[in-house]
Each structure stands twice: as C-alpha cells, then as structure tokens.
C-alpha positions as CSV (number, residue, x, y, z in Angstrom):
1,X,22.6,12.6,1.5
2,X,20.3,10.4,3.6
3,X,16.8,11.3,2.5
4,X,13.5,10.6,4.3
5,X,10.1,10.5,2.6
6,X,6.6,11.1,3.9
7,X,3.3,10.5,1.9
8,X,0.2,12.4,2.8
9,X,-3.4,12.7,1.7
10,X,-4.5,16.3,1.1
11,X,-3.8,18.6,2.7
12,X,-0.2,18.7,4.0
13,X,0.1,21.0,7.1
14,X,3.7,21.6,8.2
15,X,2.5,22.8,11.6
16,X,0.6,19.5,12.1
17,X,3.0,16.9,10.4
18,X,1.0,13.9,11.6
19,X,-2.3,15.0,10.2
20,X,-3.2,13.0,7.0
21,X,0.1,11.1,7.1
22,X,-0.2,7.8,5.2
23,X,3.3,6.3,5.4
24,X,6.9,7.3,6.1
25,X,10.1,5.6,5.0
26,X,13.8,6.1,5.5
27,X,16.2,3.5,4.0
28,X,14.0,1.3,1.8
29,X,15.8,2.5,-1.3
30,X,19.5,2.4,-2.2
31,X,22.4,4.3,-0.6
32,X,20.4,5.5,2.4
33,X,17.5,6.9,0.4
34,X,13.8,6.3,1.0
35,X,11.5,4.1,-1.1
36,X,7.7,4.1,-0.7
37,X,5.3,1.6,-2.2
38,X,1.7,2.8,-2.1
39,X,-1.7,2.2,-3.7
40,X,-3.0,5.2,-5.6
41,X,-6.6,5.9,-6.8
42,X,-7.7,8.3,-9.5
43,X,-10.0,10.1,-7.1
44,X,-7.3,11.2,-4.7
45,X,-4.2,13.3,-4.9
46,X,-1.2,12.6,-2.7
47,X,1.5,14.8,-1.2
48,X,5.1,13.6,-1.1
49,X,7.3,15.4,1.3
50,X,11.1,14.9,0.7
51,X,13.3,15.7,3.7
52,X,16.4,14.3,5.3
53,X,17.2,11.9,8.2
54,X,19.6,14.4,9.7
55,X,18.8,18.1,10.2
56,X,20.5,20.8,8.0
57,X,21.4,18.3,5.3
58,X,21.3,19.7,1.7
59,X,22.0,18.2,-1.7
60,X,20.7,17.0,-5.0
61,X,18.0,14.3,-5.3
62,X,15.9,12.6,-8.0
63,X,12.4,11.3,-7.6
64,X,11.4,8.3,-9.8
65,X,7.9,6.8,-9.8
66,X,7.2,3.5,-11.4
67,X,3.6,2.4,-11.9
68,X,0.9,1.3,-14.4
69,X,0.5,4.8,-15.8
70,X,2.3,8.1,-15.9
71,X,1.8,10.4,-12.9
72,X,2.0,14.2,-12.8
73,X,4.4,15.7,-10.3
74,X,4.0,19.4,-9.5
75,X,5.2,21.6,-6.6
76,X,2.8,21.8,-3.7
77,X,2.4,25.1,-2.0
78,X,1.2,24.8,1.5
79,X,-1.1,27.7,2.6
80,X,-1.0,26.9,6.3
81,X,1.7,27.6,8.8
82,X,3.1,30.3,6.6
83,X,6.1,32.0,8.3
84,X,7.1,34.8,6.1
85,X,10.8,35.2,6.6
86,X,12.7,38.1,5.1
87,X,15.9,36.5,6.1
88,X,15.6,33.9,3.4
89,X,16.0,34.0,-0.4
90,X,14.4,31.5,-2.7
91,X,14.8,31.3,-6.5
92,X,13.0,28.9,-8.8
93,X,13.9,28.5,-12.5
94,X,11.1,27.0,-14.6
95,X,10.0,27.0,-18.2
96,X,7.2,29.4,-17.5
97,X,7.2,33.2,-17.0
98,X,8.4,34.2,-13.6
99,X,7.8,37.4,-11.5
100,X,10.6,38.7,-9.4
101,X,10.4,41.1,-6.5
102,X,13.6,42.3,-4.7
103,X,14.2,44.4,-1.7
104,X,17.2,45.5,-0.3
105,X,20.4,46.0,1.7
106,X,23.9,44.7,1.3
107,X,23.9,41.3,2.8
108,X,25.1,37.8,2.5
109,X,22.5,35.1,1.8
110,X,22.5,31.5,0.8
111,X,20.4,30.7,-2.3
112,X,19.1,27.4,-3.5
113,X,18.0,26.9,-7.1
114,X,15.3,24.4,-8.0
115,X,14.6,23.3,-11.6
116,X,11.1,21.9,-12.5
117,X,8.8,22.0,-15.5
118,X,5.9,23.6,-13.8
119,X,4.8,27.3,-13.6
120,X,6.2,29.0,-10.5
121,X,7.0,32.5,-9.3
122,X,10.3,33.7,-8.1
123,X,10.9,35.9,-5.1
124,X,14.3,37.1,-3.8
125,X,14.7,38.9,-0.5
126,X,17.9,39.7,1.3
127,X,18.9,41.0,4.7
128,X,21.9,40.8,6.9
129,X,21.1,37.4,8.2
130,X,22.6,34.2,6.7
131,X,20.2,31.3,6.2
132,X,19.8,28.2,4.1
133,X,16.9,27.7,1.7
134,X,16.2,24.3,0.1
135,X,13.8,23.5,-2.8
136,X,10.3,24.8,-2.5
137,X,10.0,24.8,1.3
138,X,12.7,26.3,3.6
139,X,13.9,26.1,7.2
140,X,15.6,28.9,9.1
141,X,18.7,28.4,11.2
142,X,16.6,27.7,14.2
143,X,14.8,24.8,12.5
144,X,15.9,21.2,12.7
145,X,15.0,19.8,9.3
146,X,15.2,20.9,5.6
147,X,12.1,19.8,3.7
148,X,11.0,19.7,0.1
149,X,7.3,19.3,-0.8
150,X,6.1,17.7,-4.0
151,X,2.5,16.9,-4.9
152,X,2.2,13.5,-6.6
153,X,-0.9,13.4,-8.9
154,X,5.0,12.3,-12.8
155,X,7.0,9.5,-13.7
156,X,10.4,11.2,-13.0
157,X,11.2,14.6,-11.6
158,X,14.7,15.8,-11.1
159,X,15.4,18.6,-8.6
160,X,18.9,20.0,-8.5
161,X,20.0,21.9,-5.5
162,X,23.1,24.2,-5.9
163,X,24.0,26.5,-3.1
164,X,26.1,29.6,-3.6
165,X,26.9,32.7,-1.5
166,X,26.4,36.1,-3.1
167,X,26.3,39.7,-2.1
168,X,23.6,41.9,-3.6
169,X,22.8,45.6,-3.7
170,X,19.6,46.9,-5.2
171,X,17.3,49.9,-4.9
172,X,14.2,48.5,-6.7
173,X,11.1,48.4,-4.7
174,X,7.6,47.2,-5.5
175,X,4.3,47.5,-3.8
176,X,2.8,44.6,-5.7
177,X,2.5,41.5,-3.6
178,X,4.5,38.8,-5.2
179,X,3.1,35.3,-5.7
180,X,5.8,32.9,-4.5
181,X,6.5,29.5,-3.1
182,X,5.5,29.6,0.5
183,X,8.4,29.8,2.9
184,X,7.4,27.8,5.9
185,X,9.2,26.6,9.0
186,X,8.2,22.9,9.0
187,X,8.1,20.7,12.1
188,X,9.8,17.4,11.4
189,X,7.7,14.2,11.7
190,X,9.6,12.1,14.1
191,X,9.0,8.3,14.1
192,X,8.7,7.7,17.8
193,X,8.9,4.5,19.7
194,X,7.0,5.9,22.6
195,X,3.4,5.2,23.5
196,X,1.5,2.0,24.3
197,X,3.4,-1.1,23.1
198,X,2.0,-4.3,21.7
199,X,4.0,-7.2,20.5
200,X,3.6,-10.5,18.6
201,X,6.3,-13.2,18.3
202,X,6.5,-15.8,15.6
203,X,8.8,-17.7,13.3
204,X,9.3,-18.4,9.6
205,X,10.1,-22.1,9.0
206,X,10.3,-24.4,6.1
207,X,6.7,-25.4,6.9
208,X,5.5,-21.8,6.6
209,X,3.4,-20.6,3.6
210,X,5.4,-19.0,0.8
211,X,4.6,-16.5,-1.9
212,X,6.2,-14.2,-4.5
213,X,6.7,-11.1,-2.4
214,X,6.3,-7.6,-4.0
215,X,9.2,-6.4,-6.2
216,X,10.2,-10.0,-6.9
217,X,9.6,-12.3,-9.8
218,X,10.2,-15.6,-8.1
219,X,8.4,-17.6,-5.4
220,X,9.9,-19.1,-2.3
221,X,9.5,-16.3,0.3
222,X,8.2,-17.6,3.5
223,X,5.7,-15.4,5.2
224,X,3.4,-15.0,8.2
225,X,0.4,-12.7,8.1
226,X,-0.8,-10.7,11.1
227,X,-4.1,-8.8,11.4
228,X,-3.7,-5.4,13.1
229,X,-6.8,-4.0,14.9
230,X,-6.8,-0.8,16.8
231,X,-9.4,1.1,19.0
232,X,-8.0,4.6,18.4
233,X,-7.0,6.2,15.1
234,X,-3.5,7.7,14.9
235,X,0.1,7.3,13.9
236,X,1.4,3.8,14.7
237,X,5.0,2.6,14.4
238,X,5.5,-1.1,13.5
239,X,9.0,-2.5,14.2
240,X,10.4,-5.9,13.7
241,X,13.2,-7.5,15.8
242,X,14.9,-10.5,14.3
243,X,18.3,-12.1,13.5
244,X,17.3,-12.5,9.9
245,X,16.8,-9.8,7.2
246,X,13.1,-9.2,7.5
247,X,10.8,-7.5,5.0
248,X,7.4,-6.0,5.9
249,X,4.3,-5.5,3.7
250,X,1.2,-3.6,4.9
251,X,-2.1,-4.4,3.3
252,X,-5.6,-2.8,3.6
253,X,-8.4,-5.1,4.7
254,X,-7.2,-8.3,3.0
255,X,-4.2,-10.2,1.8
256,X,-4.1,-12.6,-1.1
257,X,-0.7,-14.5,-1.5
258,X,-1.7,-15.1,-5.2
259,X,-2.0,-11.4,-5.8
260,X,0.7,-9.8,-3.6
261,X,0.3,-6.3,-5.0
262,X,-3.4,-6.1,-4.5
263,X,-4.4,-3.7,-1.7
264,X,-0.7,-3.2,-0.8
265,X,-0.2,0.1,1.0
266,X,3.5,0.1,2.0
267,X,6.6,-2.0,2.1
268,X,9.9,-1.6,3.9
269,X,13.2,-3.5,4.2
270,X,15.9,-1.9,6.3
271,X,14.4,1.2,8.0
272,X,14.6,-0.6,11.4
273,X,17.7,-1.8,13.2
274,X,19.9,-4.8,12.1
275,X,18.3,-5.0,8.6
276,X,14.8,-5.3,9.9
277,X,11.8,-3.4,8.7
278,X,10.0,-0.4,10.2
279,X,6.7,0.9,9.0
280,X,5.0,4.1,10.1
281,X,1.3,4.3,9.2
282,X,-1.8,6.4,9.9
283,X,-4.3,3.8,11.0
284,X,-8.0,4.2,11.5
285,X,-10.5,2.3,13.5
286,X,-12.8,1.9,10.4
287,X,-10.5,-0.6,8.6
288,X,-8.3,-3.5,9.6
289,X,-4.7,-3.8,8.4
290,X,-2.8,-6.9,7.5
291,X,0.9,-7.0,8.2
292,X,2.9,-9.6,6.3
293,X,6.2,-10.5,7.7
294,X,8.6,-12.1,5.2
295,X,12.3,-11.9,4.3
296,X,14.4,-9.9,1.8
297,X,16.0,-13.1,0.4
298,X,14.0,-16.2,-0.5
299,X,13.9,-19.4,1.7
300,X,15.1,-17.6,4.8
301,X,13.9,-18.9,8.2
302,X,14.1,-17.7,11.7
303,X,12.2,-16.2,14.7
304,X,11.0,-12.6,14.9
305,X,9.1,-10.3,17.1
306,X,6.8,-7.5,15.9
307,X,6.4,-4.5,18.2
308,X,3.7,-1.8,17.6
309,X,3.8,1.6,19.3
310,X,0.8,4.0,19.2
311,X,-1.8,6.0,21.0
312,X,-3.6,2.9,22.1
313,X,-2.8,-0.8,22.3
314,X,-3.1,-2.7,19.0
315,X,-4.5,-6.2,18.8
316,X,-2.2,-8.5,16.8
317,X,-3.7,-11.8,15.8
318,X,-2.9,-14.4,13.2
319,X,-4.5,-13.8,9.8
320,X,-5.4,-16.9,7.8
321,X,-4.6,-16.2,4.1
322,X,-5.8,-18.4,1.3
323,X,-2.6,-20.4,0.5
324,X,-1.1,-20.7,-2.9
325,X,-1.5,-24.2,-4.4
326,X,0.8,-25.9,-6.8
327,X,-0.1,-29.1,-8.6
328,X,2.6,-31.6,-9.7
329,X,1.6,-34.3,-12.1
330,X,3.9,-37.1,-13.3
331,X,3.4,-39.3,-16.4
332,X,5.4,-42.4,-17.1
333,X,6.6,-43.7,-20.5
334,X,9.0,-46.4,-21.4
335,X,11.9,-46.2,-21.0
336,X,12.1,-42.5,-19.7
337,X,10.1,-40.4,-17.3
338,X,8.8,-36.9,-17.9
339,X,7.6,-34.5,-15.3
340,X,4.9,-31.9,-16.0
341,X,4.5,-28.9,-13.7
342,X,6.0,-28.7,-10.3
343,X,9.0,-26.6,-9.3
C-alpha cells in the first residue's frame, strides 16, 4: 500500500494534526512508501504517525530506523480527541499479559491484529455495525484516513495487519474499566498548496558548487543553497518544479557542504510532481532554515523553481555556504609523471 509518514514532537493530537508537526513525507522510500530523515536529540521524544496516501487503505508495513544508536519504538496512546466507539473491535497480541473485556450481541465486525514487543491491553467490543480497525489507532467508516501511531524514542519494528470477519456471541460482562489502546477518529494532515505563495528560480550548472549529498558516498552533486526566513510560524509546504530529478535537503540554521548530515532536518526526492521534491515542515520565526536544492543523480544540471506555500510570505534568498576545496598537486619525474590527489 502507499504509506504516508508524519513526524511530531510531543504531544501528537489527532484533533489538531498540524500542532507540533515537524515533517511529513510520502514517496521518499521505495515502492510508494515514505522515508523521513531527521535529526534526533536525547532530550526529546518524537512521534511517528504511519498512515496512507489514500483513505481506507489497509495492509502490512515494516518500520526500519537506521542511525548511530539503537532507538526504542513503543506504541503511543493519544489521550486527546478520544472518540470511544463501540462499533469497533481492536485486538493487540504482545509478549506481555493482556486484559480482555467483552460485551455483547451477535454481530459482524472487522478485526485487525497488531504484533509488537511492548506491554499493551486488549479490548474487544462488538455491535451490529461493520467497521475497520487498523493498528493502534482506528477510523470509523465516516473517516477518510486509517492511521497508525508509533512513538520513536527502535531500530526495526514490524507490524502485521491481518483482517478477518467473525461472528461472536458472548454473555460475559464486566464493570471494570479496561485499559486499552485509545480508539480515535483522526483528522488527516493534508499537505495543502493553498496560502501565500513565494517563489525562487535558479539553475544548477557545471559551475555550481558540488558536494556529497546525504545518503551518498560520492561527490559531484551540484547544489544551490537558499535561506528561508518567515514572519509567522506555521506549516509550510516547499515544492520544486523542474525538468530534472531534483532532491531537497532542509537544514536548521546553517549548512556545511563538508558535513552534509550536520543539522539536517529532512530530505525528500519524489514526493512532488515529475520526480521533484516536496517538503512539509513546521517552521518558526525564531530560527532560519536552509533549503539545499540538488539532484538525485550526480552531475545533473538544469533550471528549477522553488515555490513555498504558508500562512505568510516566506523570504527566499541565496545562502552562501563555505565551499568544498580540493587540492591537486603534480610531481614530475623522468621519464614518467605521477599525480597525487585530485579526482
């Protein structure tokens, strides 16, 4: 399925999906899946929301995280915007002890199973309404998007979704309030291209500076750095229009071509149209951002236009980065020549 990822700082509020949003990505990964590159600190937990590009999509997914140290992935239970829905059934199988509460009548429900390694509680409810439940957060039939919420504070987590239809009859009742994953009706965060528009046109040429872009081990990627300054905090969408396959990198405060992963917040490749990047970021007026426009393949050249949509007009200006320097020294001996350094 075509997944969509959102990264939040604490807390994640389904009823206010733009609050605390850091970055969103659609097709940066393989086969229509998202890929997010972000800078993490030990003092701050992050919330990863896994959803889909199209509403009502369900299926299996794996989350893989690569970084300098192992992370811990645990289910995140939102305590806000709780819509208790007795028309939904959620079951969670874990390695810990679970508590089960059941009510009910003869009905047909759709059940989703989620496997993790964390402690969770299971609740099953059934009525005469047919609904779909996915992972640890659910949407009813009137919702538009199915969402799974994971707190990132593990290297790899695998969540398997298997849907089945069953008919249940039980007479057990309990007055004890079960602890269970919160069933919410989330509102999808939609990347909008409405709002005040700002634009910047440029070109990558053979005379442009080059660097080793993130996720690559070779040099030769031409780039142009643009400083993004705003007067009003909020969610901004940064699009690129070009005839070449562009790649966008967003940095906080400064950009060093010699250290392309330093202060890197997010990258994107094909989330925009025609193999161009699209970045969605929560920008604040207290810090400036550096957008680096480069290409997916090395030594590509061509013109481009960057368009920014947001609550206020963004100021886009050239950012002068300290260029990489390469030194080539030649020594001559008789009768052959040897070259030291260089490319």
